[in-house]
C-alpha positions in Angstrom: 94.9 127.3 82.5 93.6 124.1 84.0 95.8 121.2 84.8 94.4 119.0 82.0 96.0 121.3 79.4 99.2 122.1 81.3 100.9 118.7 81.6 100.6 115.3 80.1 102.7 113.2 82.4 103.0 109.5 81.7 102.1 106.9 84.3 103.5 104.0 82.4 106.2 103.2 80.1 108.9 100.6 80.1 111.0 100.3 83.2 111.7 104.0 83.6 109.8 104.5 86.7 111.3 108.0 87.2 109.4 109.1 84.1 106.2 108.3 85.9 104.0 111.2 86.9 100.3 112.2 87.0 98.7 115.4 87.9 98.9 116.1 91.6 96.0 117.2 93.7 96.2 119.3 96.9 92.9 120.5 98.1 93.1 123.3 100.6 90.7 123.8 103.5 90.3 120.1 104.4 87.0 119.8 102.6 87.6 116.1 101.9 88.5 113.7 104.7 89.2 110.0 104.7 89.0 107.7 107.7 91.4 104.8 107.9 91.6 102.3 110.7 94.8 101.0 112.3 95.3 97.3 111.5 95.5 94.8 114.4 98.0 92.7 112.3 99.8 94.7 109.6 100.9 91.4 107.9 97.2 90.7 107.0 96.7 94.1 105.2 95.8 93.9 101.5 94.8 96.4 98.9 92.0 95.7 96.5 91.1 97.8 93.5 88.0 97.5 91.2 88.7 99.3 87.9 85.1 99.3 86.7 84.0 101.3 89.8 87.3 102.9 90.7 86.8 101.8 94.2 89.8 101.0 96.3 89.5 99.0 99.5 92.1 98.3 102.1 91.3 95.1 104.0 92.7 93.3 107.0 92.1 89.7 106.2 88.9 89.0 104.4 86.4 90.7 106.6 87.8 93.9 108.2 87.6 97.0 106.2 90.3 99.5 107.0 89.6 102.1 104.3 87.3 102.6 101.3 88.0 105.4 98.8 87.6 106.4 95.2 90.7 106.1 93.0 91.4 107.1 89.5 92.6 104.4 87.1 94.0 104.1 83.6 92.0 105.3 80.7 91.2 103.2 77.6 94.4 102.6 75.7 96.5 102.9 78.9 94.8 100.7 81.4 95.9 100.0 84.9 97.2 96.4 84.9 95.0 93.7 86.4 96.2 90.8 88.5 97.9 90.0 91.8 100.9 92.1 92.8 102.8 93.2 95.9 104.0 96.7 96.9 107.7 96.5 96.5 108.8 100.2 96.6 107.6 103.1 98.7 108.7 106.7 98.6 106.8 109.5 100.3 108.7 112.4 98.9 108.9 111.4 95.3 109.3 113.8 92.4 109.4 113.4 88.7 113.0 113.0 87.7 112.8 113.7 84.0 111.4 116.3 81.6 108.9 117.5 80.9 108.3 119.2 84.3 111.1 117.7 86.3 110.5 117.9 90.0 106.7 117.7 89.8 105.5 115.9 93.1 104.1 112.4 93.1 103.7 112.1 96.9 103.1 108.8 98.7 104.3 106.6 95.9 103.6 102.9 96.4 104.9 100.9 93.4 103.2 97.5 92.6 104.5 96.9 89.1 107.3 98.4 87.1 106.3 102.0 86.3 102.9 101.6 88.0 102.1 102.8 91.4 99.5 104.4 93.8 100.2 108.1 94.5 98.6 111.4 95.2 96.8 113.0 92.2 93.7 114.6 90.8 90.8 112.1 91.0 88.4 112.1 88.1 85.0 110.4 88.0 86.1 108.5 84.9 89.3 106.5 84.1 91.8 109.2 83.2 95.4 108.2 84.1 98.1 106.5 82.0 98.0 103.4 84.1 98.9 104.6 87.6 96.4 104.8 90.4 95.8 108.3 91.6 94.3 109.1 95.1 93.3 112.2 96.8 96.0 113.4 99.2 93.9 112.4 102.2 93.6 108.8 100.9 97.2 108.6 99.5 98.7 109.5 102.8 96.6 106.9 104.6 97.3 104.2 102.0 101.0 104.9 102.5 100.6 104.5 106.3 98.6 101.3 106.0 100.9 99.4 103.6 104.5 98.2 103.7 106.9 96.4 101.4 105.2 93.1 100.6 101.6 94.2 101.0 99.5 92.2 98.5 97.6 94.1 95.8 94.7 92.7 93.8 93.3 94.6 90.8 90.3 93.3 88.9 87.5 94.7 86.8 85.1 94.1 89.7 85.3 92.8 93.2 82.9 91.4 95.8 83.8 94.3 98.0 82.1 96.6 95.5 78.7 95.2 96.5 79.5 94.9 100.2 81.3 98.3 100.8 80.8 100.4 97.6 78.2 102.5 99.3 80.8 103.7 101.7 83.0 105.2 99.0 82.7 109.0 98.9 82.6 110.1 95.2 85.0 112.8 94.2 85.5 114.9 91.0 88.6 117.0 90.8 88.6 117.2 87.0 88.2 120.9 87.0 90.5 121.8 89.9 93.3 124.2 88.9 96.9 123.4 89.5 98.3 124.9 92.7 100.9 127.6 92.3 104.3 126.3 91.1 106.0 127.6 94.2 103.7 125.5 96.3 104.3 122.4 94.2 108.1 122.7 94.5 108.2 123.5 98.2 109.4 120.8 100.6 106.2 121.5 102.6 104.2 119.9 99.8 105.1 116.5 101.4 103.7 117.4 104.9 101.0 114.9 106.0 97.4 116.0 106.2 96.5 117.3 109.7 95.4 114.9 112.4 96.2 111.2 112.8 96.4 109.2 109.6 95.1 106.0 111.2 92.6 105.7 114.0 91.7 102.9 116.3 88.4 101.0 116.0 
């Protein structure tokens, strides 16, 4: 049975962040790879998300692109919030703390608003979450490495970066990927980083 019929895990709802969860993606074989560049000045890193295109850009200052990837944002009726935020909580080895499906992994959690965060998850070509922002494991691990507590986050319907860098975003459709085995989901090894360096020099 595919993941879309297995679990309906909420990505928003009051202040109960530990209820937050979205379907998790873990693609074997390294078929999807993301390049992220090490910032020269980590204090100048900012995250920019365009909900209309589902493009996520990590910038250093206004003109150095560190990473450009596809995200998955909130569906109609449960949108990802728009505005200016900061990342104020990070937890690499996060798991769902409540039922249903207590323990389900939400790796590389970066919270930017109460009960809303970036984390690893299945990436659909259309808005599909309950407000959280899901990223492929390769991208989620690198976003976690690029950001810190206090990193600014800007979320808008569209951004100038869409036109400038949108062609660099590799499109991804994991809408039909099956859930990994339960034993794999619950293993501590789930939280191992993707192979190779997360950030490279440019």
